[in-house]
C-alpha positions in Angstrom: -27.7 -5.8 2.5 -24.3 -6.3 4.2 -23.8 -3.3 6.5 -22.0 -3.0 9.9 -21.7 -0.1 12.3 -19.3 -0.4 15.3 -18.1 2.0 18.0 -15.2 1.0 20.1 -11.5 1.4 20.9 -8.6 0.2 18.9 -7.5 -3.0 20.6 -4.2 -3.1 18.8 -1.9 -0.7 16.9 -2.5 -1.0 13.1 -0.3 -3.3 11.0 0.3 -1.9 7.5 1.1 -4.4 4.7 0.8 -4.8 1.0 -1.6 -7.2 -0.6 -0.6 -9.7 -3.3 -1.8 -7.1 -5.9 0.4 -4.4 -4.3 -2.4 -2.4 -2.6 -1.7 -1.2 0.9 -3.9 -2.5 3.7 -4.2 -1.6 7.4 -5.4 -4.3 9.9 -6.2 -3.9 13.6 -8.6 -5.0 16.3 -11.5 -2.9 17.4 -12.8 -3.7 20.9 -16.5 -3.2 21.6 -18.4 -4.0 24.8 -21.9 -5.1 25.6 -23.6 -5.1 29.0 -25.7 -8.1 29.9 -27.4 -9.4 33.1 -25.9 -12.6 34.4 -27.7 -15.4 36.2 -27.4 -13.6 39.5 -28.9 -10.4 38.2 -25.6 -8.5 38.1 -24.8 -6.4 35.1 -21.6 -7.6 33.5 -19.6 -6.0 30.6 -18.5 -8.4 27.8 -15.7 -7.2 25.5 -15.6 -8.4 21.9 -12.6 -8.0 19.5 -13.4 -7.4 15.8 -10.9 -7.8 13.0 -10.8 -4.6 11.0 -9.4 -4.2 7.5 -9.0 -0.9 5.7 -7.8 -0.2 2.2 -7.0 2.8 0.0 -7.4 6.3 1.4 -7.9 5.0 5.0 -4.4 3.4 5.2 -2.4 6.6 5.6 -5.0 8.1 7.9 -5.0 5.0 10.2 -1.2 4.8 10.0 -0.9 8.4 11.2 -3.7 8.6 13.8 -4.4 5.0 14.7 -3.0 4.3 18.2 -4.1 1.5 20.5 -6.9 2.9 22.7 -8.2 5.4 20.1 -12.0 5.5 20.1 -13.4 5.0 16.6 -16.8 4.7 14.8 -16.6 2.4 11.8 -19.1 1.8 9.1 -18.4 -1.1 6.7 -19.3 -4.6 5.6 -18.5 -8.1 6.7 -16.0 -10.1 4.7 -15.5 -13.9 5.2 -12.4 -15.5 3.9 -10.7 -18.9 4.3 -7.0 -19.2 5.1 -4.7 -22.1 5.7 -2.1 -22.4 8.4 -0.1 -25.6 8.8 -2.5 -27.5 6.6 -5.6 -26.5 8.6 -8.3 -24.3 7.1 -9.8 -21.5 9.2 -12.7 -19.2 8.3 -12.0 -15.6 9.3 -14.7 -12.8 9.5 -13.5 -9.2 9.2 -15.1 -5.8 8.9 -13.9 -3.9 5.8 -13.9 -0.2 6.4 -16.1 2.0 4.2 -16.1 5.1 6.5 -14.3 5.9 9.8 -14.5 8.6 12.4 -12.1 9.3 15.3 -14.2 10.1 18.3 
């Protein structure tokens, strides 16, 4: 089963584009944080940015309400894709939105 749940803040304003097939897509970063204990016993927050991709009915919603800093709960699945830039291949992991809640 490929299932992801994330709660965090939008780390960037959404970028709306059209795919090669003409479908609209919204892309943005979602920042989550974890708290860990470092080697000195001090609790430290670590921020992680996740690439988020939303299709279909979520695009107009994100376009209207998605502002950097907005707190979101996202349910979706992991997508891995390979892209090329200047002849170099890179593997990118994204979370594709299935459901979304503004908190």
